[in-house]
KOLGULUM-411333 format. One record per residue: residue in one letter; x, y, z of N, C-alpha, C in turn. Coordinates in Angstrom, 2 decimals. Each point is the difference from the previous one (the first is absolute). Last residue first. Example, Ala and Ser with C-alpha at 12.3 -4.5 7.8 and 13.67 -1.06 7.14 Angstrom:
+------+---------+---------+---------+---------+---------+---------+---------+---------+---------+
| resn |     nxx |     nyy |     nzz |    caxx |    cayy |    cazz |     cxx |     cyy |     czz |
+------+---------+---------+---------+---------+---------+---------+---------+---------+---------+
|    S |   12.85 |   -2.25 |    7.08 |    0.82 |    1.19 |    0.06 |   -0.77 |    1.09 |    0.73 |
|    A |    0.29 |   -5.72 |   -0.07 |   -0.89 |    1.19 |    0.00 |    0.90 |    1.20 |    0.00 |
+------+---------+---------+---------+---------+---------+---------+---------+---------+---------+
This chain:
+------+---------+---------+---------+---------+---------+---------+---------+---------+---------+
| resn |     nxx |     nyy |     nzz |    caxx |    cayy |    cazz |     cxx |     cyy |     czz |
+------+---------+---------+---------+---------+---------+---------+---------+---------+---------+
|    P |  256.20 |   41.80 |  264.42 |   -1.06 |   -0.87 |    0.53 |   -0.67 |    0.55 |    1.26 |
|    Q |    2.12 |    3.07 |   -4.05 |    0.43 |   -0.72 |    1.19 |   -1.14 |   -0.83 |    0.56 |
|    Q |   -0.35 |    3.04 |   -3.77 |    0.52 |   -1.33 |   -0.36 |    0.44 |   -0.81 |    1.22 |
|    N |   -1.64 |    4.57 |    0.23 |   -1.08 |   -0.86 |   -0.51 |    0.47 |   -1.40 |   -0.36 |
|    K |    3.15 |    3.37 |    1.35 |   -0.89 |   -0.36 |    1.12 |   -1.09 |   -0.98 |   -0.43 |
|    I |    2.79 |    1.81 |   -3.32 |    0.78 |   -0.91 |    0.83 |   -0.87 |   -0.47 |    1.17 |
|    K |   -1.77 |    3.29 |   -2.80 |    0.07 |   -1.28 |   -0.70 |    0.73 |   -1.05 |    0.85 |
|    R |   -0.14 |    4.42 |    1.63 |   -1.34 |   -0.61 |    0.03 |    0.02 |   -1.39 |   -0.66 |
|    E |    3.92 |    2.59 |   -0.25 |   -0.21 |   -0.50 |    1.36 |   -1.37 |   -0.66 |    0.14 |
|    L |    0.97 |    2.17 |   -4.07 |    0.77 |   -1.23 |    0.14 |   -0.20 |   -0.60 |    1.40 |
|    L |   -1.99 |    4.16 |   -0.90 |   -0.64 |   -1.04 |   -0.81 |    0.73 |   -1.34 |    0.16 |
|    N |    1.92 |    3.79 |    2.07 |   -1.27 |   -0.37 |    0.64 |   -0.69 |   -1.14 |   -0.75 |
|    E |    3.84 |    1.86 |   -1.94 |    0.37 |   -0.77 |    1.20 |   -1.26 |   -0.46 |    0.74 |
|    L |   -0.56 |    2.85 |   -3.69 |    0.44 |   -1.32 |   -0.43 |    0.35 |   -0.88 |    1.19 |
|    I |   -1.09 |    4.50 |    0.85 |   -1.17 |   -0.73 |   -0.49 |    0.38 |   -1.43 |   -0.37 |
|    E |    3.43 |    2.93 |    1.15 |   -0.78 |   -0.33 |    1.19 |   -1.24 |   -0.80 |   -0.39 |
|    Y |    2.67 |    1.66 |   -3.52 |    0.66 |   -1.07 |    0.74 |   -0.77 |   -0.41 |    1.27 |
|    D |   -0.92 |    3.62 |   -3.36 |   -0.79 |   -1.23 |   -0.03 |    0.62 |   -1.12 |    0.83 |
|    S |    0.14 |    5.54 |    0.83 |    0.71 |   -1.09 |   -0.68 |   -0.89 |   -1.23 |    0.00 |
|    E |   -1.60 |    3.96 |    1.89 |    0.98 |    0.62 |   -0.88 |    0.76 |   -1.04 |   -0.82 |
|    Y |   -5.21 |   -0.34 |    1.88 |    1.37 |   -0.35 |    0.33 |    0.94 |    0.68 |   -0.99 |
|    A |   -5.57 |   -0.06 |    2.03 |    0.98 |    0.47 |   -0.98 |    1.41 |   -0.31 |    0.52 |
|    N |   -5.22 |   -2.39 |    0.89 |    1.15 |    0.76 |    0.50 |    0.93 |    0.38 |   -1.14 |
|    G |   -4.03 |   -2.82 |   -0.37 |   -0.40 |    1.30 |    0.54 |    1.13 |    0.85 |    0.56 |
|    E |    0.75 |   -4.35 |   -2.11 |   -0.96 |   -0.17 |    1.10 |   -0.31 |    1.32 |    0.70 |
|    F |    3.60 |    0.88 |   -3.23 |   -0.29 |   -1.38 |    0.35 |   -0.90 |   -0.02 |    1.23 |
|    H |    3.02 |    3.33 |   -3.81 |   -1.23 |   -0.11 |    0.78 |   -0.36 |   -1.47 |    0.18 |
|    Y |    4.55 |    3.53 |   -1.15 |   -0.66 |   -1.28 |   -0.24 |   -1.21 |   -0.08 |    0.91 |
|    T |    2.59 |    4.58 |   -2.14 |   -0.19 |   -0.91 |    1.12 |   -0.69 |   -1.28 |   -0.46 |
|    D |    0.90 |    4.53 |   -2.20 |    1.22 |   -0.79 |    0.11 |   -0.06 |   -0.94 |    1.22 |
|    T |   -3.39 |    3.09 |   -1.99 |    0.49 |    0.18 |    1.38 |    1.29 |   -0.76 |    0.25 |
|    E |   -1.97 |   -0.13 |   -4.35 |   -0.18 |    1.39 |    0.43 |    0.58 |    0.25 |    1.39 |
|    E |   -0.16 |   -4.42 |   -1.95 |    1.07 |    0.84 |   -0.54 |   -0.10 |    1.45 |    0.47 |
|    D |   -1.54 |   -4.72 |    2.24 |   -0.62 |    1.25 |   -0.42 |    1.11 |    0.94 |   -0.44 |
|    F |   -0.67 |   -5.66 |    0.56 |    0.89 |    1.16 |    0.09 |   -0.72 |    1.22 |   -0.55 |
|    E |   -1.90 |   -4.85 |    2.44 |    0.14 |    0.86 |   -1.18 |    0.99 |    1.12 |    0.28 |
|    Y |   -1.57 |   -5.48 |    1.78 |    0.30 |    1.41 |    0.30 |    0.23 |    0.76 |   -1.29 |
|    Q |   -1.04 |   -4.68 |    0.05 |   -0.77 |    0.46 |    1.15 |    0.28 |    1.45 |    0.39 |
|    E |    2.12 |   -2.96 |   -3.47 |   -1.16 |    0.76 |   -0.47 |   -0.83 |    0.58 |    1.15 |
|    F |    3.77 |   -2.95 |    0.60 |    0.48 |    1.31 |   -0.44 |   -1.15 |    0.91 |   -0.47 |
|    D |   -0.96 |   -4.48 |    1.18 |    0.44 |    0.74 |    1.19 |    0.45 |    1.41 |   -0.37 |
|    V |   -1.15 |   -3.06 |   -3.41 |   -1.20 |    0.46 |    0.69 |    0.36 |    0.79 |    1.26 |
|    D |    3.48 |   -2.15 |   -2.49 |   -0.55 |    1.17 |   -0.68 |   -1.20 |    0.58 |    0.74 |
|    E |    3.08 |   -2.68 |    3.21 |   -0.41 |   -0.29 |   -1.37 |   -0.61 |    1.26 |   -0.61 |
|    L |    3.71 |   -1.30 |    4.26 |   -1.16 |    0.72 |   -0.47 |   -0.25 |   -0.35 |   -1.46 |
|    Y |    2.34 |   -3.44 |    3.58 |    0.27 |    1.16 |   -0.84 |   -1.31 |    0.64 |   -0.43 |
|    V |    2.78 |   -4.15 |    3.06 |   -1.24 |    0.78 |   -0.02 |    0.30 |    1.28 |   -0.76 |
|    D |    2.28 |   -5.16 |    0.94 |    0.14 |    1.27 |   -0.72 |   -1.37 |    0.67 |   -0.06 |
|    T |    3.01 |   -4.19 |    2.67 |   -1.31 |    0.63 |   -0.16 |    0.24 |    1.34 |   -0.67 |
|    L |    2.80 |   -4.98 |    1.11 |   -0.03 |    1.33 |   -0.61 |   -1.43 |    0.47 |   -0.15 |
|    L |    2.81 |   -3.70 |    3.29 |   -1.25 |    0.28 |   -0.72 |    0.02 |    1.45 |   -0.50 |
|    K |    3.31 |   -2.30 |    2.95 |    0.08 |   -0.52 |   -1.38 |   -1.29 |    0.18 |   -0.79 |
|    D |    0.65 |    1.91 |    4.42 |   -0.07 |   -1.47 |    0.07 |   -0.14 |   -0.62 |   -1.39 |
|    Y |   -0.62 |    4.76 |   -0.73 |    0.15 |   -0.48 |    1.37 |   -0.20 |   -1.51 |   -0.01 |
|    F |    0.15 |    4.64 |   -3.27 |    0.48 |   -1.37 |   -0.07 |    0.31 |   -0.44 |    1.41 |
|    T |   -2.88 |    4.16 |   -2.95 |    0.63 |   -0.51 |    1.21 |    0.38 |   -1.45 |   -0.22 |
|    A |   -1.37 |    4.85 |   -2.97 |    0.16 |   -1.45 |    0.06 |    0.65 |   -0.36 |    1.33 |
|    R |   -2.88 |    4.39 |   -2.34 |    0.88 |   -0.50 |    1.06 |    0.00 |   -1.53 |   -0.05 |
|    G |   -1.27 |    4.60 |   -3.59 |   -0.34 |   -1.15 |    0.82 |    1.03 |   -0.33 |    1.05 |
|    Y |   -1.37 |    2.74 |   -4.95 |    0.13 |    0.41 |    1.39 |   -0.38 |   -1.17 |    0.88 |
|    V |    0.11 |    1.98 |   -5.45 |    0.57 |   -1.10 |    0.78 |    0.23 |    0.52 |    1.41 |
|    L |   -1.53 |    2.25 |   -4.38 |   -0.98 |   -0.42 |    1.01 |    0.46 |   -1.26 |    0.74 |
|    N |    2.56 |    2.68 |   -3.20 |   -0.61 |   -1.22 |   -0.51 |   -1.01 |   -0.58 |    0.98 |
|    G |    2.30 |    3.98 |    1.11 |   -0.25 |    0.21 |   -1.42 |   -0.68 |   -1.20 |   -0.66 |
|    I |    1.61 |   -0.08 |    4.58 |   -1.33 |    0.57 |   -0.18 |   -0.34 |    0.22 |   -1.47 |
|    E |    2.99 |   -3.19 |    2.93 |    0.33 |    0.66 |   -1.28 |   -1.33 |    0.55 |   -0.48 |
|    E |    2.14 |   -2.69 |    4.74 |   -0.91 |    0.91 |   -0.69 |    0.61 |    0.50 |   -1.30 |
|    Y |    0.44 |   -3.61 |    4.88 |    0.41 |    0.42 |   -1.34 |   -1.04 |    0.92 |   -0.63 |
|    D |    1.95 |   -3.02 |    4.77 |   -0.92 |    1.02 |   -0.52 |    0.52 |    0.47 |   -1.34 |
|    H |    0.81 |   -4.44 |    3.38 |    0.46 |    0.70 |   -1.20 |   -1.11 |    0.94 |   -0.47 |
|    T |    1.96 |   -3.37 |    4.34 |   -1.14 |    0.82 |   -0.43 |    0.54 |    0.88 |   -1.12 |
|    F |    1.85 |   -5.04 |    2.22 |    0.09 |    1.38 |   -0.46 |   -1.36 |    0.63 |   -0.18 |
|    N |    3.36 |   -4.48 |    2.32 |   -1.29 |    0.52 |   -0.45 |    0.21 |    1.40 |   -0.55 |
|    V |    3.72 |   -4.26 |    0.14 |   -0.56 |    1.15 |    0.73 |   -1.39 |    0.32 |   -0.56 |
|    E |    4.00 |   -3.13 |   -1.42 |   -1.00 |   -0.49 |    0.95 |   -0.51 |    1.11 |    0.92 |
|    Y |    3.10 |    0.11 |   -3.94 |    0.46 |    0.36 |    1.35 |   -0.95 |   -0.47 |    1.11 |
|    H |   -1.01 |   -0.93 |   -4.59 |    1.44 |   -0.28 |    0.10 |    0.50 |    0.23 |    1.42 |
|    E |   -4.42 |    1.25 |   -1.11 |    0.13 |   -1.46 |    0.11 |    1.46 |   -0.41 |    0.19 |
|    A |   -0.92 |    4.56 |   -0.75 |   -0.55 |   -0.42 |    1.29 |    0.14 |   -1.51 |    0.20 |
|    I |    1.21 |    1.78 |   -4.17 |    0.96 |    0.45 |    1.01 |   -0.47 |   -0.48 |    1.38 |
|    K |   -2.92 |   -0.76 |   -3.51 |    1.16 |   -0.89 |   -0.11 |    1.09 |    0.38 |    1.01 |
|    Q |   -3.80 |    2.79 |   -0.35 |   -0.36 |   -1.29 |    0.60 |    1.18 |   -0.97 |   -0.06 |
|    I |    0.49 |    4.11 |   -2.15 |   -0.01 |    0.20 |    1.45 |   -0.34 |   -1.31 |    0.70 |
|    I |   -0.30 |   -0.01 |   -4.62 |    1.41 |    0.09 |    0.40 |    0.09 |    0.17 |    1.51 |
|    E |   -4.26 |    0.03 |   -1.95 |    0.59 |   -1.34 |   -0.11 |    1.45 |    0.00 |    0.47 |
|    M |   -2.34 |    4.17 |   -0.25 |   -0.43 |   -0.84 |    1.12 |    0.63 |   -1.40 |   -0.04 |
|    N |    0.54 |    4.73 |   -2.22 |    0.75 |   -1.24 |   -0.26 |   -0.24 |   -1.01 |    1.14 |
|    P |   -3.16 |    4.31 |   -2.26 |    0.86 |   -0.49 |    1.08 |    0.69 |   -1.30 |   -0.37 |
|    S |   -1.13 |    3.42 |   -3.97 |   -0.78 |   -0.70 |    1.03 |    0.94 |   -0.49 |    1.10 |
|    W |    1.51 |    3.07 |   -3.75 |   -1.41 |   -0.30 |   -0.23 |   -0.77 |   -0.55 |    1.19 |
|    K |    5.24 |    0.06 |    0.46 |   -0.67 |    0.46 |   -1.21 |   -1.42 |   -0.56 |   -0.05 |
|    T |    2.59 |    1.18 |    4.63 |    0.01 |   -1.03 |   -1.03 |   -0.71 |    0.58 |   -1.21 |
|    E |    2.55 |    1.91 |    4.95 |   -0.92 |    0.09 |   -1.12 |    0.16 |   -1.22 |   -0.90 |
|    Y |    0.76 |    1.10 |    5.65 |    0.63 |   -0.12 |   -1.31 |   -1.07 |    0.15 |   -1.06 |
|    Q |    1.22 |   -0.49 |    5.76 |   -0.81 |    0.66 |   -1.01 |    0.77 |   -0.05 |   -1.30 |
|    F |   -0.05 |   -2.79 |    5.13 |    0.66 |    0.52 |   -1.19 |   -1.02 |    0.65 |   -0.92 |
|    Q |    1.12 |   -2.37 |    5.27 |   -0.98 |    0.77 |   -0.79 |    0.71 |    0.69 |   -1.15 |
|    G |    2.21 |   -2.62 |    3.52 |   -0.92 |   -0.88 |   -0.70 |   -1.07 |    0.71 |   -0.81 |
|    E |    2.23 |    2.90 |    3.64 |    0.51 |   -1.34 |   -0.31 |   -1.08 |   -0.83 |   -0.68 |
|    D |    0.88 |    5.18 |    0.94 |   -1.13 |   -0.81 |   -0.47 |    0.51 |   -1.36 |   -0.44 |
|    G |    2.95 |    3.53 |    1.43 |   -0.74 |   -0.55 |    1.12 |   -1.19 |   -0.84 |   -0.39 |
|    D |    1.65 |    3.54 |   -3.47 |    0.84 |   -0.52 |    1.08 |   -0.86 |   -0.47 |    1.15 |
|    N |   -2.18 |   -0.10 |   -4.80 |    0.36 |    1.00 |    1.00 |    0.86 |   -0.65 |    1.08 |
|    W |   -0.31 |   -1.42 |   -5.37 |   -0.65 |   -0.22 |    1.30 |    0.47 |    1.09 |    0.93 |
|    Y |    0.00 |   -1.73 |   -5.75 |    0.44 |    0.82 |    1.14 |   -0.75 |   -0.42 |    1.26 |
|    I |    0.84 |   -0.95 |   -5.84 |   -0.19 |   -0.59 |    1.33 |    0.48 |    0.99 |    1.06 |
|    N |   -0.67 |    0.00 |   -5.21 |   -0.04 |    1.10 |    0.98 |   -0.30 |   -0.50 |    1.41 |
|    F |   -1.14 |   -3.74 |   -3.26 |    0.63 |    1.26 |   -0.39 |   -0.11 |    0.99 |    1.16 |
|    F |   -0.61 |   -5.71 |   -1.33 |   -0.05 |    1.07 |    0.99 |    0.76 |    1.21 |   -0.53 |
|    Y |   -2.58 |   -4.20 |   -2.87 |    1.23 |    0.63 |    0.46 |   -0.27 |    1.14 |    0.98 |
|    G |   -2.79 |   -3.48 |   -2.62 |   -0.19 |    0.42 |    1.39 |    1.21 |    0.66 |    0.60 |
|    G |    0.14 |   -3.97 |   -3.83 |   -0.34 |    1.42 |    0.10 |   -0.11 |    0.40 |    1.46 |
|    N |    1.28 |   -4.42 |   -1.90 |   -1.28 |    0.24 |    0.66 |   -0.46 |    1.45 |   -0.09 |
|    D |    4.24 |   -2.14 |   -1.51 |   -1.07 |    0.07 |   -0.99 |   -1.38 |    0.19 |    0.63 |
|    K |    4.26 |   -0.55 |    2.43 |   -0.06 |    1.31 |   -0.65 |   -1.16 |    0.11 |   -0.99 |
|    S |    0.32 |   -3.14 |    4.61 |    0.24 |   -0.03 |   -1.44 |   -0.21 |    1.38 |   -0.62 |
|    I |    1.55 |   -0.81 |    5.14 |   -1.24 |    0.12 |   -0.79 |    0.36 |    0.12 |   -1.48 |
|    F |    3.16 |   -0.07 |    3.74 |   -0.69 |   -1.29 |    0.01 |   -1.32 |    0.03 |   -0.76 |
|    K |    2.88 |    3.91 |    0.64 |    0.70 |   -1.00 |   -0.81 |   -0.77 |   -1.31 |   -0.10 |
|    P |   -2.67 |    4.67 |    0.67 |    0.92 |   -0.83 |    0.78 |    0.62 |   -1.08 |   -0.88 |
|    L |   -1.39 |    4.45 |   -2.45 |   -0.69 |   -1.14 |    0.62 |    1.01 |   -0.71 |    0.89 |
|    Q |   -0.54 |    5.27 |   -2.66 |    0.68 |   -1.14 |    0.59 |   -0.97 |   -1.06 |    0.49 |
|    G |    0.65 |    4.56 |   -3.81 |   -0.75 |   -0.65 |    1.06 |    0.69 |   -1.28 |    0.45 |
|    E |    3.01 |    3.92 |   -2.04 |   -0.98 |   -0.98 |   -0.47 |   -0.71 |   -0.59 |    1.21 |
|    E |    4.00 |    2.95 |   -0.18 |   -1.17 |    0.76 |   -0.43 |   -1.04 |   -0.91 |   -0.65 |
|    S |    4.44 |   -0.99 |    2.18 |   -0.38 |   -0.44 |   -1.34 |   -1.12 |    0.84 |   -0.62 |
|    K |    1.73 |    0.92 |    4.47 |    1.16 |   -0.14 |   -0.89 |   -0.43 |   -0.27 |   -1.44 |
|    E |   -3.31 |    0.26 |    3.40 |    0.64 |    1.31 |   -0.12 |    1.19 |   -0.05 |   -0.94 |
|    E |   -2.22 |   -4.04 |    1.08 |   -0.83 |    0.86 |   -0.86 |    0.66 |    1.35 |   -0.21 |
|    K |    2.06 |   -3.00 |    2.98 |    0.13 |   -0.46 |   -1.39 |   -0.82 |    0.87 |   -0.95 |
|    E |   -0.43 |    0.83 |    4.62 |    1.34 |    0.37 |   -0.47 |    0.22 |   -0.41 |   -1.45 |
|    K |   -4.02 |   -1.34 |    2.08 |    0.03 |    1.46 |   -0.13 |    1.35 |    0.46 |   -0.57 |
|    M |   -0.54 |   -4.55 |    1.13 |   -0.74 |    0.33 |   -1.23 |    0.03 |    1.51 |   -0.25 |
|    S |    1.94 |   -1.49 |    4.02 |    0.78 |   -0.48 |   -1.14 |   -0.70 |    0.36 |   -1.33 |
|    Q |   -2.28 |    0.86 |    3.99 |    1.14 |    0.91 |   -0.11 |    0.84 |   -0.37 |   -1.21 |
|    F |   -3.53 |   -2.85 |    1.12 |   -0.49 |    1.23 |   -0.61 |    1.12 |    1.03 |   -0.15 |
|    L |    1.08 |   -4.04 |    2.20 |   -0.41 |   -0.29 |   -1.38 |   -0.44 |    1.29 |   -0.71 |
|    E |    0.91 |    0.23 |    4.60 |    1.24 |   -0.10 |   -0.78 |   -0.30 |   -0.28 |   -1.47 |
|    Q |   -3.60 |   -0.04 |    2.96 |    0.51 |    1.37 |   -0.09 |    1.27 |    0.02 |   -0.86 |
|    I |   -1.76 |   -4.14 |    1.13 |   -0.81 |    0.62 |   -1.05 |    0.45 |    1.44 |   -0.21 |
|    A |    2.01 |   -2.32 |    3.52 |    0.42 |   -0.60 |   -1.28 |   -0.77 |    0.61 |   -1.17 |
|    T |   -1.29 |    1.23 |    4.34 |    1.32 |    0.57 |   -0.31 |    0.51 |   -0.54 |   -1.34 |
|    I |   -3.89 |   -1.87 |    1.73 |   -0.29 |    1.35 |   -0.51 |    1.31 |    0.71 |   -0.35 |
|    T |    0.38 |   -4.12 |    2.08 |   -0.50 |   -0.18 |   -1.36 |   -0.31 |    1.36 |   -0.63 |
|    E |    1.29 |   -0.16 |    4.51 |    1.16 |   -0.33 |   -0.84 |   -0.43 |   -0.21 |   -1.46 |
|    P |   -3.42 |    0.88 |    3.29 |    0.89 |    1.15 |   -0.23 |    1.18 |   -0.32 |   -0.92 |
|    K |   -4.58 |   -2.72 |   -0.58 |    1.05 |    0.05 |    1.02 |    0.95 |    1.15 |   -0.32 |
|    G |   -4.52 |    0.86 |   -2.24 |    0.63 |   -1.27 |    0.31 |    1.03 |    0.18 |    1.09 |
|    E |   -3.14 |    2.88 |   -3.97 |   -0.05 |   -0.33 |    1.42 |    0.59 |   -1.38 |    0.22 |
|    F |   -0.21 |    4.45 |   -3.90 |    0.23 |   -1.41 |    0.32 |   -0.03 |   -0.19 |    1.51 |
|    V |   -2.03 |    3.74 |   -3.67 |    0.50 |   -0.18 |    1.36 |    0.11 |   -1.49 |    0.25 |
|    V |   -0.47 |    3.73 |   -4.47 |   -0.10 |   -1.35 |    0.56 |    0.63 |   -0.02 |    1.38 |
|    T |   -1.96 |    3.43 |   -4.22 |    0.57 |   -0.02 |    1.34 |   -0.22 |   -1.41 |    0.53 |
|    N |   -0.19 |    2.80 |   -5.14 |   -0.14 |   -1.17 |    0.86 |    0.63 |    0.27 |    1.36 |
|    S |   -1.85 |    2.37 |   -5.09 |    0.67 |    0.21 |    1.29 |   -0.33 |   -1.16 |    0.92 |
|    C |    0.17 |    0.52 |   -5.57 |   -0.80 |   -0.47 |    1.13 |    0.84 |    0.19 |    1.26 |
|    W |    0.15 |    2.35 |   -5.17 |    0.70 |   -0.54 |    1.16 |   -0.98 |   -0.33 |    1.12 |
|    N |   -0.17 |    0.07 |   -5.70 |   -0.49 |    0.69 |    1.20 |    0.67 |   -0.66 |    1.18 |
|    A |    2.41 |   -0.10 |   -4.89 |   -0.85 |   -0.64 |    1.00 |   -0.54 |    0.99 |    1.02 |
|    M |    1.35 |    0.85 |   -5.30 |    0.56 |    0.10 |    1.33 |   -1.01 |   -0.55 |    1.01 |
+------+---------+---------+---------+---------+---------+---------+---------+---------+---------+
């Protein structure tokens, strides 16, 4: 059985284009609910993998979608959607069981993927006795705040 990678993608573009992408995701969501199988847009080859599962979004969040993929993010598929509709995106993804945590951006047809590596995950520890994570002298109830801090640092260090 696959581990599930959680994905959040935010598309940016003209309002009418974002509406078209919203309709695409609505269509995939409806097809998945009927077939109980992952979905891809019609204009993407089925042999690529990267299927969307459990697609959802919050009311009012135009162009922002959450979904799951098997094992890893489906960045190539998201990029193909962005190229098809001529939009930009920010794609956050995580599958902590396999130490996958990162953010991809696609602006002006340039894809940038910043992610944590094994050495990043080794910067903090879990204390079973206190049920807390320890990082840089502080205790945390969850590792998500730590991971977000580490990722933000990496993103800052890569900017010119």
